[in-house]
C-alpha positions as CSV (number, residue, x, y, z in Angstrom):
1,M,134.9,189.6,-2.8
2,K,132.6,192.7,-2.7
3,A,131.5,194.0,0.6
4,N,127.9,193.0,0.1
5,S,128.5,189.6,-1.4
6,S,126.7,186.5,0.0
7,S,128.5,186.0,3.3
8,I,126.8,183.8,5.8
9,V,127.5,182.9,9.4
10,A,128.5,179.3,9.5
11,V,127.8,178.7,13.2
12,T,124.3,179.6,14.2
13,P,124.3,181.1,17.7
14,P,122.7,178.4,19.8
15,A,125.3,175.9,18.7
16,M,128.0,178.4,19.9
17,A,127.1,178.0,23.5
18,R,130.0,175.9,24.6
19,V,133.1,174.1,23.5
20,Q,132.3,170.7,22.2
21,L,134.8,168.0,21.3
22,N,132.8,166.8,18.3
23,T,131.3,170.0,17.0
24,V,129.8,169.7,13.5
25,V,129.4,173.0,11.7
26,L,129.0,174.3,8.3
27,A,132.3,175.4,6.7
28,S,133.6,178.0,4.3
29,A,131.9,181.1,5.8
30,R,133.7,184.4,5.4
31,H,133.0,185.4,9.0
32,L,131.6,184.2,12.3
33,I,129.6,186.4,14.6
34,A,129.6,185.7,18.3
35,P,126.4,186.7,20.1
36,V,126.1,188.3,23.5
37,G,125.7,186.1,26.4
38,V,127.5,183.1,25.0
39,R,130.0,181.8,27.6
40,K,132.4,179.6,25.8
41,A,134.0,180.0,22.4
42,V,133.1,177.5,19.7
43,L,136.0,175.9,17.9
44,P,134.3,174.6,14.7
45,R,135.5,171.4,13.0
46,V,133.9,169.2,10.4
47,R,134.0,165.4,10.7
48,H,137.1,165.5,12.9
49,T,137.4,164.5,16.5
50,D,141.2,164.8,17.0
51,L,143.0,167.3,19.3
52,V,146.4,168.6,18.4
53,I,149.2,170.3,20.4
54,K,151.0,172.7,18.0
55,D,152.2,176.3,18.1
56,A,148.8,177.7,17.6
57,A,147.4,175.6,20.5
58,L,150.2,176.6,22.8
59,D,149.8,180.3,21.9
60,Y,146.1,180.0,22.7
61,M,146.8,178.5,26.1
62,R,149.3,181.3,26.9
63,D,146.9,184.0,25.7
64,H,144.2,182.5,28.0
65,H,146.5,182.5,31.0
66,L,147.2,178.8,31.4
67,A,150.1,178.6,33.9
68,G,153.5,178.5,32.3
69,P,154.6,175.2,33.9
70,L,151.5,173.5,32.6
71,V,152.1,174.8,29.1
72,C,155.6,173.6,29.2
73,K,154.4,170.1,30.3
74,L,152.2,169.9,27.2
75,A,154.8,171.3,24.9
76,A,157.6,169.0,26.1
77,H,155.6,165.8,25.8
78,Q,156.4,163.6,22.9
79,Q,152.7,162.9,22.0
80,R,151.2,165.8,20.3
81,R,148.1,164.4,18.6
82,F,145.1,162.6,20.1
83,A,142.4,160.8,18.2
84,D,139.5,161.7,20.4
85,S,138.5,163.2,23.8
86,K,139.1,159.9,25.6
87,G,142.7,159.8,24.7
88,W,143.1,163.5,25.4
89,T,141.5,163.2,28.9
90,A,143.8,160.3,29.7
91,H,146.8,162.5,28.6
92,L,145.7,165.3,30.9
93,D,145.4,162.8,33.8
94,Q,148.9,161.6,33.1
95,L,150.3,165.1,33.2
96,A,148.3,165.8,36.5
97,L,146.4,168.7,34.9
98,T,143.0,167.4,36.2
99,G,141.7,168.2,39.6
100,L,143.6,171.5,40.0
101,D,141.4,174.0,41.8
102,V,142.8,177.1,40.1
103,T,141.6,179.9,37.8
104,S,141.6,179.6,34.8
105,D,140.5,176.0,34.7
106,P,143.5,174.3,33.2
107,V,141.5,171.4,31.7
108,R,139.1,173.8,29.9
109,V,141.9,176.1,28.6
110,A,144.1,173.2,27.5
111,T,141.2,171.5,25.8
112,E,140.2,174.7,24.0
113,G,143.9,175.1,22.9
114,A,144.1,171.6,21.6
115,L,140.8,172.1,19.7
116,W,142.2,175.3,18.2
117,G,145.3,173.3,17.2
118,A,143.1,170.8,15.4
119,V,141.1,173.6,13.7
120,S,144.4,175.1,12.5
121,I,146.0,171.9,11.3
122,H,142.9,171.0,9.3
123,G,142.8,174.4,7.6
124,F,139.5,175.6,9.1
125,L,138.9,179.3,9.8
126,C,142.1,180.3,7.9
127,D,140.4,183.2,6.2
128,V,137.6,183.8,8.6
129,V,137.2,186.8,10.9
130,V,135.4,186.3,14.2
131,V,133.3,189.3,15.1
132,S,132.4,189.7,18.8
133,N,131.5,192.1,21.6
134,D,135.0,191.7,23.1
135,A,134.2,188.7,25.3
136,G,137.6,187.1,25.8
137,Q,136.4,183.6,24.8
138,F,135.9,184.8,21.3
139,N,139.4,186.3,20.9
140,I,140.6,183.5,18.6
141,G,142.2,183.7,15.1
142,T,141.6,186.9,13.3
143,H,139.3,188.9,15.6
144,A,137.1,192.0,15.1
145,L,135.0,194.0,17.5
146,C,131.4,195.1,17.3
147,W,131.1,198.9,16.9
148,I,127.6,199.0,18.5
149,H,129.0,197.6,21.7
150,A,131.9,199.9,21.6
151,E,129.7,203.0,21.3
152,R,127.4,201.6,23.9
153,L,130.2,201.9,26.5
154,V,130.3,205.7,25.8
155,H,126.5,205.9,25.8
156,K,126.3,204.2,29.3
157,L,128.6,206.7,31.0
158,E,126.8,208.9,33.6
159,P,128.0,212.5,33.3
160,V,127.5,214.7,36.4
161,T,128.0,218.2,35.0
162,D,126.8,219.9,31.8
163,T,130.4,220.0,30.6
164,Q,130.7,216.3,31.0
165,R,127.4,215.7,29.3
166,C,128.4,217.9,26.3
167,A,131.7,216.1,26.0
168,Q,130.0,212.7,26.0
169,Q,127.5,213.8,23.3
170,H,130.3,215.3,21.2
171,V,132.3,212.1,21.3
172,R,129.2,210.0,20.5
173,G,128.5,212.2,17.5
174,L,132.1,211.7,16.3
175,I,131.9,208.0,16.7
176,W,128.6,207.7,14.8
177,R,129.9,209.8,11.9
178,F,133.0,207.7,11.8
179,Y,130.8,204.6,11.8
180,A,128.8,205.9,8.9
181,D,132.0,206.4,6.9
182,L,133.1,202.8,7.7
183,K,129.8,201.6,6.3
184,A,130.5,203.6,3.2
185,Y,134.0,202.2,3.0
186,R,132.7,198.7,3.0
187,L,130.7,199.4,-0.1
188,D,133.7,201.0,-1.9
189,P,137.0,200.2,-0.3
190,A,140.0,202.2,-1.4
191,Q,143.6,202.4,-0.2
192,H,143.7,206.2,0.4
193,R,140.4,206.1,2.4
194,R,141.9,203.3,4.6
195,R,144.8,205.6,5.6
196,E,142.4,208.5,6.2
197,L,140.1,206.4,8.4
198,R,143.0,205.1,10.5
199,A,144.3,208.7,11.1
200,R,140.8,209.9,11.9
201,F,140.3,207.0,14.4
202,D,143.4,208.2,16.3
203,R,142.1,211.8,16.4
204,I,138.8,210.6,17.9
205,F,140.1,208.2,20.5
206,R,143.3,210.0,21.5
207,R,141.5,213.2,22.4
208,S,141.3,214.6,26.0
209,T,137.8,215.8,26.9
210,G,138.3,216.7,30.6
211,F,135.8,214.1,31.6
212,A,138.2,211.6,33.3
213,T,136.0,208.5,33.0
214,L,135.3,209.2,29.3
215,D,139.1,209.8,28.7
216,R,139.9,206.5,30.3
217,L,137.3,204.7,28.1
218,L,138.6,206.4,24.9
219,K,142.1,205.2,25.8
220,R,140.8,201.7,26.3
221,L,139.0,201.7,23.0
222,H,142.0,203.1,21.2
223,A,144.0,200.1,22.5
224,S,141.6,197.9,20.5
225,K,142.3,199.9,17.3
226,A,143.3,196.9,15.2
227,E,140.2,194.9,16.0
228,L,137.8,197.9,15.6
229,L,139.4,198.7,12.3
230,R,139.6,195.1,11.0
231,V,136.9,196.0,8.5
232,L,139.5,198.1,6.6
233,D,141.4,195.0,5.7
234,H,138.2,192.8,5.5
235,P,135.4,194.9,4.1
236,E,133.2,191.8,3.7
237,I,132.7,191.5,7.5
238,P,129.9,193.3,9.4
239,L,130.5,196.1,11.7
240,H,128.3,194.7,14.5
241,T,126.9,191.5,16.0
242,N,123.2,192.3,15.5
243,G,122.7,189.5,13.1
244,S,123.8,186.8,15.6
245,E,121.9,188.4,18.4
246,N,118.7,188.4,16.3
247,D,119.4,184.7,15.6
248,I,119.7,183.7,19.2
249,R,116.7,185.8,20.4
250,C,114.2,183.0,19.8
251,Q,116.2,180.7,22.0
252,V,116.5,183.3,24.7
253,T,112.7,183.8,24.6
254,K,112.1,180.1,24.9
255,R,114.5,179.9,27.8
256,A,112.6,182.7,29.6
257,V,109.4,180.8,29.2
258,S,110.5,177.2,29.9
259,A,113.7,177.8,32.0
260,G,115.8,175.7,29.6
261,T,116.0,172.0,29.0
262,R,116.0,169.3,31.6
263,S,119.1,167.4,30.3
264,D,122.3,167.9,28.3
265,T,120.7,165.7,25.5
266,G,117.7,168.0,25.3
267,R,120.0,171.0,25.1
268,D,122.0,169.5,22.4
269,C,118.9,168.6,20.4
270,R,117.5,172.1,20.8
271,D,120.7,173.7,19.7
272,A,121.2,171.4,16.7
273,F,117.7,171.8,15.3
274,L,117.5,175.5,16.0
275,G,120.9,176.0,14.3
276,L,119.8,174.0,11.3
277,T,116.5,175.9,11.1
278,K,118.3,179.3,11.1
279,T,120.9,178.2,8.6
280,C,118.1,176.9,6.2
281,R,116.4,180.2,6.6
282,K,119.5,182.1,5.6
283,L,120.0,179.9,2.6
284,G,116.3,180.3,1.5
285,I,115.5,176.6,2.1
286,A,112.3,175.4,3.8
287,F,113.4,173.5,6.9
288,W,110.8,170.8,6.3
289,D,112.2,170.2,2.8
290,Y,115.7,169.9,4.3
291,L,114.4,167.5,7.0
292,G,112.4,165.4,4.6
293,A,115.4,165.1,2.3
294,R,117.6,163.9,5.2
295,I,115.3,161.3,6.7
296,G,114.2,160.0,3.3
297,I,110.6,161.0,3.1
298,H,109.0,159.9,-0.2
299,D,108.7,162.7,-2.8
300,A,110.6,165.1,-0.6
301,P,112.6,167.6,-2.7
302,A,116.3,167.0,-3.0
303,V,118.4,169.4,-0.8
304,A,122.2,169.5,-1.2
305,P,124.3,169.4,2.0
306,L,124.2,172.8,3.7
307,A,128.0,173.0,3.9
308,D,128.1,172.7,0.1
309,L,125.5,175.4,-0.3
310,I,127.4,177.7,2.0
311,R,130.6,177.1,0.0
312,C,128.8,178.2,-3.1
313,R,127.4,181.3,-1.4
314,G,130.9,182.2,-0.1
315,Q,132.5,182.2,-3.5
316,P,133.3,185.6,-5.0
317,A,130.7,186.9,-7.4
């Protein structure tokens, strides 16, 4: 697939606001972009309600700091697959995972892990890269980091002396030039350029500037090298999360005006319809045409299922 082919974000941001046991999303996107301010990771599934304990689920639980004895309980139990959330909740009650006043919440982490197990076993997100701002809840599957947020950490440092200020500006210049070359690489990926960019990344982020806070930050960013350079192996993904942040902006504006919804049902309706509206816009479909086709309005134009349209967009040119 070429770097600028018709990739589309399958999960529109408002629908990514929390883990849901029956999340319905549009499949076959090449990447997912996680917006800033979202608190829980979405684990997308299509027409499936099951939860599964398998290696991927157990790895997720360990990575998200579920206590070892609790992971062992789940791994040792004979039942590994649950038809729906009711059966899963009963299973957690049986294993005494509910009601524990600890951090991280074992029910939440175990449920997210079981959802991730279901996502894996059904073959969703196999080739998808999740691009985020480094919020831990989005560190699932193949993960990439937003370069805009990475550079912003350097920009937000507060130098005290002229020497520190010069060091900060010099590093920012190096990062932005490197970013421009990554953009060029996306348009024309080549094996030799990949090696050159990896070596150049090391030179930028392993340097010592004499500005202690900046040096610590560069060391921290270098530790995320694989995620910041994920684009070298997946040139189809974006380098930032600006697209998803723009998508969620209208919901944030509405929340600032009306202080949110009054019920969970209202929140779910808002998220579902806003997600559908954004997806239709990305596909070039009038939302009213889509809505008319779904509710059977007379003479409304026929609109194919959005998931099918996304699959077509995601195919190599």
